[in-house]
C-alpha positions in Angstrom: 211.7 58.9 171.8 210.6 61.7 169.5 207.7 61.3 167.2 206.5 63.1 164.1 202.9 63.2 165.3 201.8 66.5 166.7 198.3 67.4 168.0 197.2 70.9 167.3 194.0 72.6 168.5 192.8 75.4 166.4 189.7 77.4 167.2 188.0 79.1 164.2 184.9 81.3 164.5 182.9 81.9 161.3 179.6 83.7 160.9 177.6 83.6 157.8 173.9 84.0 157.0 171.6 82.7 154.4 171.8 79.7 152.2 174.1 81.5 149.7 176.5 82.4 152.4 176.7 78.8 153.7 177.2 77.6 150.1 180.1 80.0 149.5 181.7 78.9 152.8 181.3 75.2 151.7 182.9 76.0 148.3 185.9 77.7 150.0 186.3 74.7 152.4 186.0 72.3 149.5 188.9 74.2 147.8 191.1 73.6 150.9 190.2 69.9 150.5 191.7 69.8 147.0 195.1 70.8 148.1 196.2 67.3 149.0 197.5 67.9 152.5 196.8 65.5 155.4 193.7 67.5 156.4 192.1 67.3 152.9 189.7 64.5 153.7 188.5 66.4 156.8 188.0 69.5 154.7 185.9 67.6 152.2 183.8 66.1 155.0 183.3 69.5 156.5 182.3 70.9 153.1 179.7 68.1 152.7 178.3 69.0 156.1 178.1 72.6 155.2 176.3 71.7 152.0 173.6 69.9 154.1 173.4 72.8 156.5 172.9 75.2 153.6 170.0 73.1 152.3 168.5 73.2 155.8 168.9 77.0 156.0 167.1 77.3 152.6 164.3 75.2 153.9 164.0 77.3 157.1 164.0 80.5 155.0 161.2 79.0 152.8 159.1 78.2 155.8 159.7 81.7 157.3 158.5 83.3 154.1 155.1 81.6 154.4 154.2 83.9 157.3 
């Protein structure tokens, strides 16, 4: 019996630095989440995680600047 479900594994490597870079990446991923495809919810969740990561990067940069 054939099914319409298909598992796909996709590896993506992304490198960015600094709080602004992470925020730009989150914004781009958030745009993908607005397109209404089946992966939209996952894109929005990833964008939220990237937002939190960007905040952490900003905090780390602030601590490093104290030295």
